[in-house]
C-alpha positions as CSV (number, residue, x, y, z in Angstrom):
1,M,11.3,74.7,2.5
2,S,10.8,78.7,1.5
3,R,7.6,79.9,0.9
4,C,8.5,83.7,0.5
5,A,5.3,84.2,-2.2
6,E,2.9,83.2,0.6
7,C,4.3,85.4,3.6
8,G,2.1,88.5,3.4
9,V,4.5,89.9,6.3
10,Y,7.4,90.6,4.2
11,A,9.7,91.1,7.7
12,C,12.9,91.3,5.7
13,R,11.7,94.0,3.7
14,S,11.1,96.4,7.0
15,G,13.9,94.9,9.1
16,K,11.6,93.6,12.0
17,M,12.8,90.2,11.9
18,D,10.7,89.7,15.4
19,K,7.4,89.7,12.7
20,A,8.8,87.1,10.6
21,P,6.2,84.1,10.3
22,E,7.4,80.6,11.6
23,H,7.6,79.3,8.1
24,C,10.2,82.0,7.3
25,P,13.6,80.6,6.1
26,M,15.4,83.4,8.1
27,H,14.4,81.4,11.1
28,S,15.8,77.9,10.1
29,E,18.5,78.6,7.1
30,E,21.2,80.8,8.8
31,A,23.8,78.7,6.9
32,V,22.5,79.6,3.7
33,Y,22.6,83.2,4.4
34,E,25.7,83.2,5.7
35,E,27.4,81.2,2.9
36,A,25.3,83.8,0.6
37,K,27.1,86.8,2.8
38,K,30.4,85.4,1.8
39,E,29.6,85.1,-1.8
40,Y,28.8,89.1,-2.2
41,L,32.6,89.4,-0.6
42,K,33.9,87.7,-3.6
43,P,35.3,91.0,-5.8
44,E,33.6,90.0,-8.9
45,I,30.3,89.3,-7.4
46,Q,30.6,92.3,-5.1
47,E,31.1,94.4,-8.2
48,I,28.4,93.2,-10.0
49,A,26.0,93.4,-6.7
50,L,27.3,96.9,-6.0
51,K,26.7,98.3,-9.3
52,S,23.0,96.4,-9.5
53,A,22.2,98.5,-6.4
54,L,23.5,102.0,-7.4
55,T,21.5,101.4,-10.8
56,E,18.4,100.6,-8.7
57,S,18.6,103.8,-6.7
58,A,19.8,106.5,-9.7
59,G,16.9,105.3,-11.6
60,Y,14.1,104.1,-9.5
61,C,10.9,104.6,-11.1
62,Q,12.5,107.2,-13.7
63,W,14.6,105.1,-16.0
64,T,13.2,102.1,-18.7
65,R,14.7,98.7,-18.3
66,L,17.1,99.5,-21.5
67,E,18.5,102.7,-19.2
68,E,18.7,100.5,-16.4
69,I,21.0,98.0,-18.9
70,I,22.9,101.1,-20.4
71,N,23.9,102.6,-17.0
72,F,24.6,99.1,-15.2
73,S,26.7,98.4,-17.9
74,R,28.8,101.9,-17.6
75,L,29.4,101.2,-13.9
76,S,30.6,97.7,-14.6
77,G,32.9,99.1,-16.9
78,F,31.3,96.8,-19.8
79,T,32.4,98.1,-23.2
80,K,31.0,94.8,-25.4
81,L,27.5,93.6,-24.9
82,G,25.7,90.1,-26.6
83,L,22.2,90.4,-27.6
84,A,20.2,86.8,-27.8
85,F,17.0,87.3,-29.8
86,C,14.0,85.8,-31.1
87,V,13.4,86.3,-34.6
88,G,9.8,87.4,-34.1
89,L,11.6,90.0,-32.1
90,R,14.1,90.9,-35.0
91,K,13.0,94.4,-35.6
92,E,12.9,95.1,-32.0
93,A,16.4,93.4,-31.8
94,A,17.9,95.9,-34.7
95,E,16.4,98.6,-32.7
96,V,18.1,97.8,-29.1
97,V,21.7,97.2,-31.3
98,K,21.3,100.8,-33.1
99,I,20.5,102.2,-29.5
100,L,23.5,100.3,-27.8
101,Q,25.6,101.4,-30.3
102,S,25.1,104.7,-30.2
103,V,25.7,105.4,-26.6
104,G,29.1,103.8,-27.2
105,F,28.7,100.2,-26.9
106,E,30.4,97.4,-29.2
107,V,27.6,94.9,-29.4
108,D,27.5,91.2,-31.0
109,S,24.1,89.6,-31.6
110,A,22.9,86.2,-32.1
111,M,19.4,84.9,-33.6
112,C,17.5,82.2,-32.3
113,K,17.5,80.3,-35.7
114,T,21.3,80.6,-36.4
115,G,22.6,77.3,-37.8
116,S,19.1,76.5,-39.4
117,F,19.4,73.3,-37.9
118,P,15.7,71.2,-38.9
119,K,13.7,70.5,-35.8
120,E,13.7,66.9,-37.1
121,T,17.5,67.3,-35.5
122,L,15.5,67.2,-32.0
123,G,13.2,64.5,-33.2
124,V,10.4,66.8,-33.4
125,K,7.7,64.8,-35.8
126,E,5.9,66.6,-38.6
127,D,2.8,66.9,-37.0
128,E,4.4,68.4,-33.9
129,K,5.8,71.8,-36.1
130,V,3.9,74.9,-35.9
131,R,3.6,74.8,-39.6
132,P,3.5,70.8,-40.2
133,G,4.7,70.1,-44.1
134,Q,7.1,73.3,-43.8
135,F,10.7,73.5,-43.1
136,E,11.1,74.8,-39.6
137,P,14.5,75.4,-38.1
138,M,14.6,74.7,-34.5
139,C,15.5,77.3,-32.0
140,N,19.6,77.2,-31.1
141,P,20.1,79.1,-27.7
142,I,23.4,76.8,-27.3
143,C,24.7,78.3,-30.4
144,Q,23.6,81.7,-29.4
145,A,25.5,81.3,-26.4
146,Q,28.8,80.1,-27.9
147,L,28.9,82.5,-30.7
148,L,28.7,85.2,-28.0
149,N,31.3,83.3,-25.8
150,R,33.5,83.4,-28.6
151,A,33.1,87.2,-29.0
152,E,33.6,87.5,-25.4
153,T,31.1,89.7,-24.8
154,Q,31.1,90.8,-20.9
155,L,27.4,91.2,-20.4
156,N,24.6,89.2,-22.7
157,I,21.2,90.6,-22.8
158,L,18.1,88.3,-23.9
159,L,15.2,89.4,-26.0
160,G,12.4,87.2,-26.3
161,L,13.7,83.8,-26.5
162,C,11.1,81.1,-25.9
163,V,10.6,79.5,-22.1
164,G,13.3,76.5,-21.9
165,H,15.5,78.1,-24.7
166,D,16.0,81.0,-22.2
167,T,17.1,78.1,-20.0
168,L,19.9,76.9,-22.1
169,F,21.2,80.2,-23.4
170,L,21.7,80.8,-19.5
171,K,23.0,77.6,-19.1
172,Y,25.8,77.7,-21.7
173,S,26.4,81.5,-21.7
174,E,29.8,82.3,-20.0
175,A,29.2,86.2,-19.6
176,P,26.6,87.1,-16.9
177,V,23.2,87.7,-18.5
178,T,20.0,90.2,-18.1
179,I,16.8,90.1,-19.5
180,F,15.4,92.7,-21.3
181,A,12.1,91.8,-22.6
182,V,10.8,87.9,-22.5
183,K,7.8,86.5,-25.2
184,D,4.5,86.0,-24.5
185,R,2.6,86.3,-28.0
186,A,-0.9,85.9,-26.7
187,L,-0.4,89.1,-24.4
188,A,1.8,91.2,-26.3
189,H,5.1,90.3,-24.3
190,N,3.3,91.4,-21.1
191,P,3.4,88.3,-19.5
192,L,2.3,90.0,-16.2
193,G,-1.3,90.4,-17.8
194,A,-2.2,86.9,-16.9
195,I,-2.0,87.9,-13.1
196,Y,-3.7,91.5,-13.6
197,A,-6.3,90.3,-15.6
198,G,-6.7,87.0,-13.2
199,H,-10.4,87.3,-13.4
200,Y,-10.2,86.8,-17.1
201,F,-7.5,83.9,-17.1
202,S,-8.7,81.8,-14.3
203,R,-10.8,79.5,-16.5
204,K,-7.6,79.0,-18.5
205,F,-5.5,78.4,-15.7
206,A,-8.2,75.6,-14.5
207,A,-7.8,73.8,-17.3
208,W,-4.1,72.9,-16.6
209,K,-5.3,71.1,-13.1
210,K,-4.8,67.5,-13.1
């Protein structure tokens, strides 16, 4: 059992392993760490990990996330990127594509409602729709991934896919995936707001207790 979020010591960050608490997986999961180390030695994995580390150090606390994506893609030799986006962020998606194209990337994009499959396809009932009585196309992350797979993109970027839909995209994407932004309509797409303003949201979370 790994309980890193409850640690408070973070000996792995300082390198002072003798300070690690008893429940630290570094004490009991040596085999896991050795297996992970072997994975990093695979050329294609080492390439991604190395370019990730170089991107982090080069732009630490200076670059926006979009700049990090640009740098990481260039270091990795990627020239063809994919963008899977939510219809609710279509204006933002258009800007992202424009910026990526302006700095030399070829970009294929796929919107969540592609295919225009009705939600009834999934068994959604009329009273379970966001707007009952109207046609509502289901989100189609599998098709988004498949379209970008067919385009042979080298890196796919997620922009605002719903919880669960992003899960399916990640499952079906053949290219590696990074996240540009996630959707949180209640918090202006800043989900950490619920943590930073915990004093305000604590009552909302309490309502979820069984």
